[in-house]
C-alpha positions as protocol buffer text, in pm:
chain_id: "A"
residue {
  index: 1
  type: UNK
  ca { x: 3748 y: 3139 z: 16337 }
}
residue {
  index: 2
  type: UNK
  ca { x: 4060 y: 3334 z: 16241 }
}
residue {
  index: 3
  type: UNK
  ca { x: 4246 y: 3184 z: 16536 }
}
residue {
  index: 4
  type: UNK
  ca { x: 4143 y: 2833 z: 16433 }
}
residue {
  index: 5
  type: UNK
  ca { x: 4253 y: 2899 z: 16076 }
}
residue {
  index: 6
  type: UNK
  ca { x: 4585 y: 3042 z: 16196 }
}
residue {
  index: 7
  type: UNK
  ca { x: 4644 y: 2740 z: 16418 }
}
residue {
  index: 8
  type: UNK
  ca { x: 4568 y: 2508 z: 16126 }
}
residue {
  index: 9
  type: UNK
  ca { x: 4808 y: 2696 z: 15900 }
}
residue {
  index: 10
  type: UNK
  ca { x: 5079 y: 2682 z: 16168 }
}
residue {
  index: 11
  type: UNK
  ca { x: 5023 y: 2309 z: 16200 }
}
residue {
  index: 12
  type: UNK
  ca { x: 5051 y: 2265 z: 15823 }
}
residue {
  index: 13
  type: UNK
  ca { x: 5365 y: 2475 z: 15811 }
}
residue {
  index: 14
  type: UNK
  ca { x: 5529 y: 2280 z: 16092 }
}
residue {
  index: 15
  type: UNK
  ca { x: 5439 y: 1947 z: 15932 }
}
residue {
  index: 16
  type: UNK
  ca { x: 5585 y: 2067 z: 15602 }
}
residue {
  index: 17
  type: UNK
  ca { x: 5910 y: 2146 z: 15780 }
}
residue {
  index: 18
  type: UNK
  ca { x: 5903 y: 1803 z: 15942 }
}
residue {
  index: 19
  type: UNK
  ca { x: 5844 y: 1629 z: 15609 }
}
residue {
  index: 20
  type: UNK
  ca { x: 6112 y: 1823 z: 15426 }
}
residue {
  index: 21
  type: UNK
  ca { x: 6358 y: 1800 z: 15715 }
}
residue {
  index: 22
  type: UNK
  ca { x: 6466 y: 2156 z: 15644 }
}
residue {
  index: 23
  type: UNK
  ca { x: 6662 y: 2302 z: 15932 }
}
residue {
  index: 24
  type: UNK
  ca { x: 6489 y: 2565 z: 16142 }
}
residue {
  index: 25
  type: UNK
  ca { x: 6652 y: 2904 z: 16191 }
}
residue {
  index: 26
  type: UNK
  ca { x: 6898 y: 2868 z: 16479 }
}
residue {
  index: 27
  type: UNK
  ca { x: 6705 y: 3065 z: 16743 }
}
residue {
  index: 28
  type: UNK
  ca { x: 6386 y: 2872 z: 16673 }
}
residue {
  index: 29
  type: UNK
  ca { x: 6575 y: 2544 z: 16675 }
}
residue {
  index: 30
  type: UNK
  ca { x: 6724 y: 2613 z: 17016 }
}
residue {
  index: 31
  type: UNK
  ca { x: 6373 y: 2671 z: 17154 }
}
residue {
  index: 32
  type: UNK
  ca { x: 6249 y: 2350 z: 16990 }
}
residue {
  index: 33
  type: UNK
  ca { x: 6546 y: 2162 z: 17136 }
}
residue {
  index: 34
  type: UNK
  ca { x: 6464 y: 2293 z: 17486 }
}
residue {
  index: 35
  type: UNK
  ca { x: 6104 y: 2181 z: 17437 }
}
residue {
  index: 36
  type: UNK
  ca { x: 6216 y: 1836 z: 17322 }
}
residue {
  index: 37
  type: UNK
  ca { x: 6437 y: 1804 z: 17629 }
}
residue {
  index: 38
  type: UNK
  ca { x: 6125 y: 1866 z: 17840 }
}
residue {
  index: 39
  type: UNK
  ca { x: 5936 y: 1585 z: 17666 }
}
residue {
  index: 40
  type: UNK
  ca { x: 5757 y: 1770 z: 17385 }
}
residue {
  index: 41
  type: UNK
  ca { x: 5767 y: 1610 z: 17042 }
}
residue {
  index: 42
  type: UNK
  ca { x: 5624 y: 1628 z: 16691 }
}
residue {
  index: 43
  type: UNK
  ca { x: 5288 y: 1459 z: 16684 }
}
residue {
  index: 44
  type: UNK
  ca { x: 5246 y: 1483 z: 17061 }
}
residue {
  index: 45
  type: UNK
  ca { x: 4964 y: 1738 z: 17050 }
}
residue {
  index: 46
  type: UNK
  ca { x: 4698 y: 1475 z: 17124 }
}
residue {
  index: 47
  type: UNK
  ca { x: 4850 y: 1419 z: 17467 }
}
residue {
  index: 48
  type: UNK
  ca { x: 4932 y: 1787 z: 17525 }
}
residue {
  index: 49
  type: UNK
  ca { x: 5300 y: 1742 z: 17440 }
}
residue {
  index: 50
  type: UNK
  ca { x: 5307 y: 1876 z: 17084 }
}
residue {
  index: 51
  type: UNK
  ca { x: 5639 y: 2037 z: 16998 }
}
residue {
  index: 52
  type: UNK
  ca { x: 5495 y: 2342 z: 16822 }
}
residue {
  index: 53
  type: UNK
  ca { x: 5138 y: 2368 z: 16943 }
}
residue {
  index: 54
  type: UNK
  ca { x: 5202 y: 2306 z: 17311 }
}
residue {
  index: 55
  type: UNK
  ca { x: 5555 y: 2438 z: 17359 }
}
residue {
  index: 56
  type: UNK
  ca { x: 5723 y: 2653 z: 17092 }
}
residue {
  index: 57
  type: UNK
  ca { x: 5417 y: 2860 z: 16990 }
}
residue {
  index: 58
  type: UNK
  ca { x: 5316 y: 2942 z: 17350 }
}
residue {
  index: 59
  type: UNK
  ca { x: 5675 y: 3045 z: 17429 }
}
residue {
  index: 60
  type: UNK
  ca { x: 5678 y: 3274 z: 17125 }
}
residue {
  index: 61
  type: UNK
  ca { x: 5346 y: 3418 z: 17246 }
}
residue {
  index: 62
  type: UNK
  ca { x: 5514 y: 3507 z: 17578 }
}
residue {
  index: 63
  type: UNK
  ca { x: 5376 y: 3227 z: 17793 }
}
residue {
  index: 64
  type: UNK
  ca { x: 5588 y: 3023 z: 18032 }
}
residue {
  index: 65
  type: UNK
  ca { x: 5608 y: 2648 z: 17981 }
}
residue {
  index: 66
  type: UNK
  ca { x: 5697 y: 2445 z: 18291 }
}
residue {
  index: 67
  type: UNK
  ca { x: 6032 y: 2273 z: 18254 }
}
residue {
  index: 68
  type: UNK
  ca { x: 6140 y: 2483 z: 17955 }
}
residue {
  index: 69
  type: UNK
  ca { x: 6374 y: 2779 z: 18000 }
}
residue {
  index: 70
  type: UNK
  ca { x: 6459 y: 2924 z: 17659 }
}
residue {
  index: 71
  type: UNK
  ca { x: 6718 y: 3194 z: 17609 }
}
residue {
  index: 72
  type: UNK
  ca { x: 6529 y: 3528 z: 17591 }
}
residue {
  index: 73
  type: UNK
  ca { x: 6748 y: 3643 z: 17301 }
}
residue {
  index: 74
  type: UNK
  ca { x: 6654 y: 3331 z: 17102 }
}
residue {
  index: 75
  type: UNK
  ca { x: 6285 y: 3392 z: 17176 }
}
residue {
  index: 76
  type: UNK
  ca { x: 6310 y: 3749 z: 17045 }
}
residue {
  index: 77
  type: UNK
  ca { x: 6502 y: 3640 z: 16735 }
}
residue {
  index: 78
  type: UNK
  ca { x: 6257 y: 3361 z: 16658 }
}
residue {
  index: 79
  type: UNK
  ca { x: 5959 y: 3593 z: 16715 }
}
residue {
  index: 80
  type: UNK
  ca { x: 6107 y: 3831 z: 16460 }
}
residue {
  index: 81
  type: UNK
  ca { x: 6097 y: 3552 z: 16200 }
}
residue {
  index: 82
  type: UNK
  ca { x: 5729 y: 3469 z: 16255 }
}
residue {
  index: 83
  type: UNK
  ca { x: 5473 y: 3586 z: 15999 }
}
residue {
  index: 84
  type: UNK
  ca { x: 5311 y: 3912 z: 16105 }
}
residue {
  index: 85
  type: UNK
  ca { x: 4957 y: 3809 z: 16003 }
}
residue {
  index: 86
  type: UNK
  ca { x: 4910 y: 3500 z: 16218 }
}
residue {
  index: 87
  type: UNK
  ca { x: 4554 y: 3562 z: 16325 }
}
């Protein structure tokens, strides 16, 4: 249940960023850009191509995403900016 709640909160947070068009911190943005180049996009989660749910979040959790090769330094820097109590 905590994982589901954390995923929901992450989804809300990412949609708030999308609605406000606030820029992401640079290291997180470079990861998102790499995901977009591989075909992931906002709102694509229903087809398994969601920008955050299916690409950025798994990368930050240490999983490899086929077709996406983020800079390891950007991954570490973006991980450092994530909330500590995600789940």
